[in-house]
C-alpha positions as CSV (number, residue, x, y, z in Angstrom):
1,X,-43.6,72.6,-29.6
2,X,-44.3,69.1,-28.5
3,X,-45.6,68.3,-24.6
4,X,-45.2,65.1,-22.4
5,X,-48.4,62.9,-21.2
6,X,-48.1,60.2,-18.9
7,X,-50.2,57.2,-19.7
8,X,-50.3,56.0,-16.1
9,X,-50.1,58.4,-13.0
10,X,-48.0,61.7,-12.0
11,X,-46.1,61.2,-8.4
12,X,-44.1,63.6,-6.6
13,X,-41.3,61.9,-4.5
14,X,-38.1,64.3,-2.6
15,X,-39.4,67.0,-4.7
16,X,-39.1,65.7,-7.9
17,X,-41.9,64.7,-10.4
18,X,-41.5,61.3,-11.7
19,X,-44.6,59.4,-14.0
20,X,-45.7,55.7,-13.1
21,X,-46.2,54.5,-16.4
22,X,-44.4,55.7,-19.7
23,X,-43.5,59.1,-21.2
24,X,-45.6,60.1,-24.3
25,X,-44.9,63.0,-26.5
26,X,-47.7,65.2,-27.6
27,X,-48.2,68.0,-30.4
28,X,-49.6,71.3,-29.7
29,X,-51.5,71.0,-32.7
30,X,-52.7,67.4,-31.1
31,X,-54.7,69.8,-28.0
32,X,-55.7,72.9,-30.1
33,X,-58.0,70.5,-31.9
34,X,-60.9,70.0,-28.6
35,X,-61.5,73.3,-28.3
36,X,-65.2,74.8,-29.2
37,X,-65.3,76.4,-33.1
38,X,-66.4,80.1,-33.7
39,X,-69.5,78.8,-35.3
40,X,-70.0,76.6,-32.1
41,X,-69.8,79.5,-29.2
42,X,-72.0,81.8,-31.2
43,X,-74.6,79.2,-31.6
44,X,-74.3,78.6,-27.4
45,X,-74.4,82.2,-26.9
46,X,-77.4,82.2,-29.1
47,X,-79.6,79.1,-27.0
48,X,-77.9,81.0,-23.5
49,X,-79.3,84.4,-24.5
50,X,-82.8,82.6,-25.9
51,X,-83.2,80.4,-22.8
52,X,-82.6,84.0,-20.9
53,X,-85.5,85.4,-22.5
54,X,-87.4,83.0,-22.5
55,X,-87.5,82.7,-18.5
56,X,-87.9,86.2,-18.1
57,X,-90.7,86.5,-20.0
58,X,-91.8,83.4,-18.1
59,X,-91.5,85.2,-15.1
60,X,-93.2,87.9,-16.6
61,X,-95.7,86.6,-17.1
62,X,-96.5,84.8,-13.3
63,X,-96.3,87.9,-12.5
64,X,-99.2,89.5,-14.4
65,X,-101.3,86.9,-14.1
66,X,-100.9,87.0,-9.8
């Protein structure tokens, strides 16, 4: 499946969408490569949990010292 991209700007006139520039076909495979991989997502989730644990620990320690 191919998508159409515009190397300029999209415009709308009289209810029709036009490209002010050149239309360029983009293959679906080119678009799918820009997402997160499963390993990247797992790493980000892990780091988020660590950050939450650190912040929670700091809050608990501050409350205990008051």
